[in-house]
N, C-alpha and C positions, 0 to 999 in steps of 0.2 A: 723171627716171625715173618720171614718174607712169603710165606705161603698163605700170609689171611687176607691178600688182597691181589690175586692172579691175574683176572682181567683188568683191573685196573693199569697194572705195570703196561699191558700191553695197549691199552688205551693212551698213555702217557708218552708211550716208546716213538707216537706218531705226531707230537706237537710239534718236534722238530721241523717236520717237515711241512709245517704250514708258510703261506709264503709270508715274505720280510715285511711287507706293509701292513700285514695285521699286527695289532696288537695280540696280545695272550694275555688274557684277563683270568684268574683264579676268583673262584666265587663260590661262598660259604653263606646259603640261605637260611633261613628260619622258616619252616612248615605255618602253615594255616593262613591265616588273613596275610601274613609279613611276606607270601610268596605271592598274594596277588597281585602288590605294589612291585616287587625284585622283579616279578617277570616281565612286566611295562617294562621296566629299565633294561633287562638282558635284551628283549626283540629289537630296544632301540638300536642297541649300541650292536647287537648282530647285524643292521640294514646297515650298518656305517662301516661294516666291513670286519668287525673285531671277531677273533676267534675266544671263545668261553669255553671254560672248563667248569663244569658245577660240581662240587662235595656235596651227597647227601646220601640219605638213609637208605637203604633200601627198603624199609619199611615206610618210607616217607607216606603221606595221608593226599597232599596233594600235588607233589612235584614228580612230574613222570620219569622215568628214566629212558625213555625213548623218545626224543624229541629235537624237531629240524637244525633250532637256533644254537643246540652247545652238547657237548661232549659231557655225558653223565656218568659220574662214579660215584659208586657206593660203597661207603663207608659207614661207621659204627656211630650214631649219633641219639641223640634224646626219645626217637622216634622209637627205639629198639626197646625203652625201658618205661615207656608210659604208652595210653593209650587215650581214645577220645575223650572214654566213658570216664578217665580219671576228673575231669573236667567237671561233667554231670555229678559228681559226689562234693567237688569243691563248690559247687553251686548250691547245694542243700545245706552246705556249713554257713556260706556266706549268709543264705535267709535268715539261719538261726540266729547270726551275729548281728545280723540288721533289725533284731530286736531288743537288743540292748540300749542305752540310754543315747541321746545324740554324740554326746563325749565321747564316749567307750568306743563304740561300733565299729570305728574306724581301725582301732588298735585291735579289735577283735580281728578284725578280716586282717590286719597287716601279719600278726601272730599265724592264721592260714597260711597267708603267702610264703611267710617265713620257713614254714616246715616245707611246703613244697619247693621253695629255692633251695632248701638244703637237699632235699633228696633228687632234686634237678641237677644242678653241680655235682654232684655225687658221681654221676652217669655220666654229666661231660666230662668229667677230668679222667674219668674211666676211657672214654672216647679217645681223650686227646693223646692220653700214656700209649695205647695202643698202636696210634698212628707214630707218635715219635718214636717211641720204642724198635720199629720196625726200620732199620737203615736201608733196605732196597726199595722199598717205598718211597722215604723220604729223599732220597738219593732221584729216583724219578722225579719227582718234585720239582728239587732243585737242577735237574738235568733241564725240564722243559723251558726253562728260563721265562718264566711269568714276565709280564711287565707291571703288574698292579696286583692287590688283593683288593676285590669287593665283598662285602660281607656285613650282615646285619649282625651287632654284638650285644643284642637282646639273649644270645646264645653266644659262649664264649671260644668257640674250637674254632672260627676264623681268627679271632684275634690273637689266639695264642700261636694259629698257624703261620699266618702272615711273620708274626714278630720276630720268630723261629727262622724263618725262611727269608728274612730281612726285604721282605718286599714293601714298598711304597703301599700305604694302607688308606681305602674308602671306604665310609662307613654308610650303609643305608639305613639311618637311626633314628627312632624317635627313644626308646627304651635301651638301659645297657643293666646286667648284674640283678640289680633289684630296685631300682629307680628310674624317673626323668634325664635323660641326657644332660642337659644344661646344669645340674647340680655340680656334675664332676668335672665340668670343662669352664663355668663362667661364674664371675661370683653372684651371689643367690643372695640378698638381704632377707632373712627371715622374716621382716615386718612387713614386706609387700609381695616375695615371691613364696606363694604356698608350695608346700611339699607332695611330691606327687602321693594319691593315696590320703590325703588328710581332707578332701573334699569339702579347700577353702576358697576365697578368691582374694585377688589384691585389696579390698576393703575390710581390712580385720581388724578388729575390735581388741580389750585386753586378752577375753579367754580365746581368741582365735588365734594371737600370737603366742598368748602359753600351748595351744595344742599344736601349731605351725613348730615349736620350738622343741616340745615332744617329740614330733614324729622324726626331724631332723635326727635329734640323739638314736632316738629308735633306729635309722636306718643306719648311722655311722656303724652302731653295734653289730645291724645284720650284716654289713658287709666284712667288718673284718674278725668275728666271733663265729659267724656263719658259714659264711662264701668264700672267703679268701683261702681259711685253711684246707677247705676240699684238692685246693691246686698246690698245696703245700709239698706235698713230693715231686710233681712234676719239674715246678719251680727247682726246687733242689737240684734236681737229675738233669735239669735240659735249659737251665737261665742262669743269667747271672747271679748272685747272691744280693738280695735286697728286691728280687723283684716280686709285686704283690698284679692283681689284677690294673689295678686302676694305671697302673705307672706304663703296662703293655697299651690299655686303650688309649690314655694320653699320650699317645707317640704315633697314633692317626693324623694323617697330613687332612685330611678335608670330612666334615660331618654333615651330611646331607639331611639334613633334619626333615621332619615328615608331618612340618606344620610350618604356620606363618604367622604373623600378627594379627589377621584377621579372626584366626580364633584362638591364637593363644594369647595370655595375659601379657604387655608389655612388661620388660625385663632386661636386664645388660647381658649382653653377649660377646661374642670373641670373634675375630677374623676369619677362622678356618670352620665357622658355623655358616652354612648355607642352608637355606630355607626353602623348600620345596614341596611346601604342605600343598597337597591335590593335584599331584603331580600324575597321579593313575586316574582322574578325570576324563572324560571325553563327550563328544555331543553324541547323543542321542541314536541310536540308531531306531530304524521301522522295525517293530514287533511282528512274529510270528501271528499268520491269519486268526490264530485261534484268540490268543491273547487280545490280538488289538481289537477284534471282535466284539471281546468281553468288554475291554476299555471302550469303546463308542457304546455302549450297549447303559453304559452308567449316565447318560444324556449331561444333563444339566449340572445335576449334581456331583461327579466325579469319583473317584477312585481313591481309597485308603490303598496303602504299602506296605505288607508288616514282614520285617525279616529281624532272626535276633542272631546272625551270624553263623559262623562256619564250626564253632566249636563245639558248643554246647547245645541240644539237642531234648532238654528231660526237664522241662517247669512243672511245679508241681501239678497234678490234674486241676484241682479247685481252680487252680487261676488260669488255666487254658480255660476251661467249660465259662469264667467269667468272662474272660476276654473274647469269644465266641458269642456269649449272650448279649453282649454291649454291641457287639458291629452287628447284631442280627435287628438289632431297632435302629440302625444307621437306614437313611435312603441314599446311600452311597456304597456302593460297591467295594467291593475287598478281596485284595489279593495274599495270601497270608502262607508265606514258608513256612513249610513246619513237618517234622520230623518227629513218628511216634503217633500213639494213640489219636484216632480225629476227636476233636471232642463231642460232646452228645448234646449240647445246646446250638449247634451250627445252622447258622442260618442260610436261606437259600441265596442269599447277596453275595454269600462267601466263596471263593473259589482258594482250596487248600492245594498246593502243588510243593514239591519235593527241592524246588530247583529254581529260582526267579532271574530273569536279565533288569538287577536291581537298577544299575546307572541308566539302563534304556527306559524302563519304567518309573524313575525318579525325573528323566528329561520327557518325558508325555505331557504332553497338555491338561490330560484330565485328571491328572494325580495332584490330589488333595494335600494329602498329610502322609508324612513317613513316621509309621511305629516302629520303633530300632532298639539296641539295647548299646548302642553308645559308641561302636567300632569308631577306629579314624576314620578307614575308610569310609563306612556309609556317612559318616558326620560328612565330610568333604564331598562326597556325592552329593546329599543335600543344597550343602552350601553354594555348590557350585551351581545346581539347577534351582534354587532358589524357593526349598520345599519345607516348610515347618515340620520341626519333629516332635511325637510324643517319646519321652524316653521310658526304658524300660531299664535300668541298668543293671548287670548279674554280676561281673566279675572286673577284678584289676582296675584300670583305668577308665572304665564307662562312667562309672560317677562325675570322676574329676571332668571328664569330656562332656557328660551332658550339663553340667554346673557353668562350661563357658560358655553354653547357648543359652541355657538359661537366664545369665546375667546379661546377656544382649538383648533379653525378650523374643527369642525367635525358638523358644522351645518350652516343654511343661516335662515334667517331671515325676514319674509315679512308683511307688515301691512294691515290688514284688513281693514282699513279704505280706503288706496287709492288701492285695488288690481286690475290690470288689467290681460288681458287676455296675453299681452305681458310679465309685468313682470314675472307672475306665471309662463307661460311657459318657459323663461330666466333664471328662478332660478332654474327649475327642469333640462334642460339641465344644468346646470352650474354645478349640485352635482351630477348628472350620468355621464356626461364626464370631470371631473377633479380628478382625482386621490387621490390627497391629503385628498379630504374629508372623502373617505373611509379608507383611512391609517391612518389618526389620529380617527379615532371612534374607529378601529380595537385597535390601541393600548391602547385606554383607555379599551377597551375592556377587553386586556391581563391584564391590572393592576388589574382590577376589579376582576379577576379571581384567579389572583395571591395571595391568601390567607389562612392561615393555616388552618381556620374552616371554614365553611360558616356563611353568616350574619342571616339565620334563626336558625341555631345552636347557635350563639351567643347569640340572643334574647331569645334562649327557657334557655342556662345558667344561663343568668341575673333573669329570671323569679323564677326558680327554685332556685337559690342560696340567692334571697330576702324571698323566703318562708322558706327556710331551718334554716336561721338566724335572721328569724321574724323581715325584715328591711335593710338597709347598711345605718344607720345614720352615722357610720366612714367613709363615702366618701362625708358627704355633707361637704362644707366648710363653715368656720367658717363666712366668708364674707354674708351668707343668713341672718345672724342674726344680723346685723348690719347696723345701721342707717344711710342713705345715706352720713352724712355729716364725720360719723367716716369712714365710705369706702373710702371715698376721703381724709381722715385725714383733715378735713378742719378746725375741732377743736382746732390741734396740730399745723396747718399752724398759726389758728389765735394767738393762745398761742405765738407761736414764734415771730410773727409781732410785737403781746405785747410789749413782755421781749425786743427785739432789738429795736422797738420804744422807752422803759421807758429809755434802755440803751445811744441810740444818744440823749432824751431827756435830760436828766441827764448830759451826758457828757456837751452838747452845754450849759446846763445852768452853768457847772461848769468852764467853760471855760470863758464865759462871765462873772463872778463873778471874777476868779482872772483877766481878762484884764480887767476889771472897776477897781478895786483896782490898778495895776499898772499906771490905767489912773490917777487916782485920786493924787498918790503920784507924779507923773511927775509934776501936775500941780502944788501939794503943793511946790515942789520944787523949780519952776521956781519965 
């Protein structure tokens, strides 16, 4: 299959000509909103003299093929088998799931995600097999002598390639395979550490702990019966016996986790987990003249900013009309990023755009509220700039993300499935007129900014640390190499139970023997 990547092979042949002082970094990113934060890291690495090679799909949605700060190599990826419209279809199914009882709807959503993961990992396994089965392509990667692999393990291509090439690996991570990265790496007591997708926080009653346990069992079934089998052929042909996805992921040297404990609930962690939440945030830049004029025209009332992210563009028409009608009744001006049909109830105070400089708008002094779907990037930008959030979660981790802000008193959360004009308007008025929402988000912002080193510089330090030391194996806990029964000491417990059981059994036998002898002697004497 050496003819599959002809342009790629030419590009790789130039890598050996780069200056010796530049580290060679192989990058396998995830598209969509994940690329937004990966791009920030790559630009900073490039500015420090590192040479970057980015593997991505020729059909990438956001990752450019021609970029000034990296060499682009196109390979088969997930985007070759899916489209953005796929997520709009999932949204419709999720809205139906939200109509279920509170206890059951998260399991309904998880079932939808399982189906999506099963299809997605089939595509990814085929993409990895195509690369590993091409000896010329793999030889060129090996001859390029990369110093490190930087990847987002939300998709598995970089994980498998990095292990196959035996490169030190750094993860730009929050999610892996089917859940939150902590559950793969750190002790996670289910009594106070909520499983992703459960929509729980760390204060759980009995029903909450029961739900959390069921979600955990479901996630284990999902990884071992739906996801890992997709790669069985690749593992059998290209990796040592006993290899699975989790063992390959745990081989990573450093996990740059896109969260911190200003936002995340406190929980156990590990020494190779480095928290860089909000590293993509930055001070607001000046707006374009037309946007600045619109912001200033709001007077003392200010502006509401609304954006529902990069992937989902199709809310039900009745929902967008309800939102538009509610906006029309506000004294505030509104900037709304929307793709699709214009709402029929749109007011004169609302500006519709198909793109907006979200970070710059949130940092503007006129911004009062951020109406958001709850993606991690937007949540951290709201925290960074101290803007309270009215949440409208739609997919994936967004429900859990907004719950984190809600329990800290910095957000209100509404359901898209039952959204009415009255409810949306009342929620907006509550946030605008209740000082505690802004006070709480400003307190979170102050804590987020109160650190000795910026999260971006922390991320860059650890990437260069791994490069300097050719890995960071000394930070990987021994627990990563233990069998599950050894990790929980079940073998020790079994031996202890056997010893105690044998002692009790022997004691009973001896007692019975002594008692029987005495009884027989007594009978004879009588």
